[in-house]
C-alpha positions as semicolon CSV with decimal commas, in nm:
position;residue;x (nm);y (nm);z (nm)
1;M;0,854;13,489;-2,246
2;R;0,561;13,262;-2,327
3;V;0,491;12,974;-2,090
4;D;0,275;12,676;-2,180
5;P;0,021;12,639;-1,895
6;S;0,029;12,258;-1,919
7;K;0,402;12,268;-1,832
8;L;0,340;12,498;-1,534
9;A;0,224;12,206;-1,320
10;G;0,585;12,091;-1,283
11;V;0,729;12,435;-1,208
12;K;0,854;12,497;-0,854
13;P;0,673;12,797;-0,699
14;K;0,852;13,088;-0,536
15;K;0,881;13,087;-0,156
16;K;0,655;13,388;-0,110
17;C;0,407;13,577;-0,325
18;C;0,520;13,933;-0,407
19;R;0,157;14,040;-0,481
20;S;0,260;14,259;-0,774
21;K;0,017;14,321;-1,061
22;P;0,008;14,113;-1,274
23;R;0,122;13,827;-1,056
24;C;0,441;13,659;-1,174
25;K;0,433;13,324;-1,351
26;R;0,595;13,140;-1,062
27;C;0,365;13,288;-0,798
28;P;0,236;13,016;-0,559
29;L;-0,123;13,135;-0,599
30;V;-0,108;13,126;-0,981
31;L;0,049;12,780;-0,988
32;S;-0,199;12,637;-0,738
33;K;-0,494;12,762;-0,943
34;V;-0,345;12,615;-1,262
35;R;-0,278;12,281;-1,089
36;K;-0,634;12,263;-0,954
37;A;-0,776;12,338;-1,299
38;E;-0,556;12,070;-1,453
39;L;-0,675;11,815;-1,198
40;L;-1,033;11,904;-1,291
41;G;-0,949;11,803;-1,648
42;L;-0,900;12,139;-1,818
43;R;-0,656;12,134;-2,110
44;G;-0,531;12,365;-2,382
45;K;-0,711;12,697;-2,426
46;E;-0,924;12,655;-2,112
47;L;-0,610;12,605;-1,903
48;E;-0,454;12,912;-2,063
49;K;-0,761;13,117;-1,964
50;V;-0,729;12,998;-1,603
51;F;-0,361;13,099;-1,608
52;K;-0,439;13,448;-1,741
53;R;-0,724;13,498;-1,493
54;A;-0,505;13,386;-1,202
55;R;-0,234;13,635;-1,299
56;K;-0,490;13,919;-1,310
57;S;-0,625;13,847;-0,961
């Protein structure tokens, strides 16, 4: 399943992070990092890179 990072800002995060590797797409940590990057003005490919990096951490 491919998720557009720009649409992730509206996704409701899970209650608790499961800390599995890679982190799931609805992980609170992943979504918070994507939201912060979006507020900083990142769009498109840059936002996708933030999403991938957040899932690896």
